[in-house]
N, C-alpha and C positions, 0 to 999 in steps of 0.2 A: 487535421483541421486545426490541432492546438499549436502547430509550429509553423514557421513560414519558411518555404523554400529559398534557396540562394537567388532565384530569379525573381522574387517578390521585392517590390521597390522599397519596403521597410526592412529588409533583411540587413542585419548588422554584423553577422558572425563572420568567421574566418572564411578564406576561399576555399571552395571545395568541401565544405562540411556543413551539416545542419547545425543549428544553433540551440539544440536541445543537450548539448554536452552534460550529462550528469543530472539533467533537471527534469527531462521529458516525463511523460506519464507511464503507465503500465497497463498490461491486461493480465488477467488471472482467470483460468478455468475453474470453475466450482462445480465439481461433479454432484454434489448433493442438490443444488439449484439446477443443474444441467444448463449453465449458462456461462458466458465469458463476461466479466466485469471489466469495463474499460474506465480507467481512472485517469483523469487529467494531470497535467504536470505544468511546470513553469519553464519558460525559456531563460536561458543563461543570462540574457542582456535586458530582461524586463519588458515593458512595452505591450505585454499580453494582457488580456483581460484579467482583473484580479481574481475572478472566480474560477478561471480555467484551471488552477490546480486543485479545485475542488469538484471540478465536473465529472459526473458519472453517466454512463451509458451501459446498456447490456445488449448482448447478441444471443438469443436463445437457441435451443436446439433445432429449430425449424429455420434458423437463418434470419429471424426477425430482429432488426436494430431498433432500440428505444432510448431515447435520452431521458435521463432522470434529473439533471440540473446538478446545482451545487450540493455536495453531501454535508458541509460543515466542517471538514477537516482537510487541509490541504496535502498534496502528495509531491514530495520531491525525491527523486530517484536515489539521491545520494545519502538520504538520512530517514527514509521511511520504508518499512516492509509492509506487504500485503499478503494476507493468507485468508484461510477460512476455517471455522469450527468444523472438525471432521464428522461431528454428528448432527449439529442443528443447521449447518450451511450458513450461519451468520458469518459476516466478514469481520477479519481481525486487522487491525492496523497498529503497527509498532512505531512509535514517534518520538520526537523529541530527545535525539541521541540516546536512544533505547531507555528512556526513563519511564515511558508510559505506554500500556498497550490498552486499545480500545476496542469494543465489539459493536457491531450495529449492523443494519441492513438498509442502506441508503436507497436502493432500488425499490424497495417496499415501504419507504417512508418511516422506518424504524431509525431514530437518531443514534448517533455514536455516544456510547457511555464508557468511563474508564473500567477497564476490567482488572488491571493491575497497574499500581503506581509505585515505581522503584526510586522516585526522585530523592527521598530521603535516605536510602540505602548507599553506603559507600560503593563506589565503582567496583572495586574488587569482589564485592558480594552480590552484585546484580547478576541476573541471568545473562545479560549483554552488557558490555560496556561501550562507550560511545564510539570507539574504533572498531568494534565487532558488529555493529549494526548493519553491516552490509551481509553478513550471513544469511543464507537462505533459510526460511523457516518452513518446514514441511509438516502438514497434517498427517498423523498415522490414521489411516482409513478404519472406521468402525470403532475408533475409541474416543477418548477425550484428551488426547496428548497431541502436542506439537514437538517436533524434533528439529535440532539445529546443531552444528558443531561448534565448539569454542576452542581457539587456539591454545588456551591455558588449561581448560578442563576436559576436552574431549567431547563426546556426544552427551547433549543435554536434553532431557525430557521434561516438558513443562506440562502438568495437568491443568486442564480448563474446568470451569465450572460447568454444570451440565447444561445450562442455558434455559431460556424462558419456555 
């Protein structure tokens, strides 16, 4: 529902493709919460609802779908990563060319807050640099650790605070 199909009268994308190229939303299964988080995205050509890139919804283990509205932080497939805290189940969003990591729980009304801010750290010393923001970030179950690979440094383990 966040993207327009080619047959829609307002579709302005290339023939034979959807217009979400690199900008669409995402889904994430959270085994701690036992739900799928659906996070909105933006269309490449604009014209979508300005809050569409912040829209959240969940699908629970019983298959119930629920909309939660805007989360306060937008999602763009090309520059944002979404994962969860492997102990608390809170959601984690890596944004702004990998300079900030946020934690929150939008479906439960818990606003995003900055977990780590690397904006003043030189790119070579950050856990991610802006060209590696596309790496998958994977929670290590039962720990307080996120894992990803870095083309320059190999496997990275990031400890997280225990949570609230």
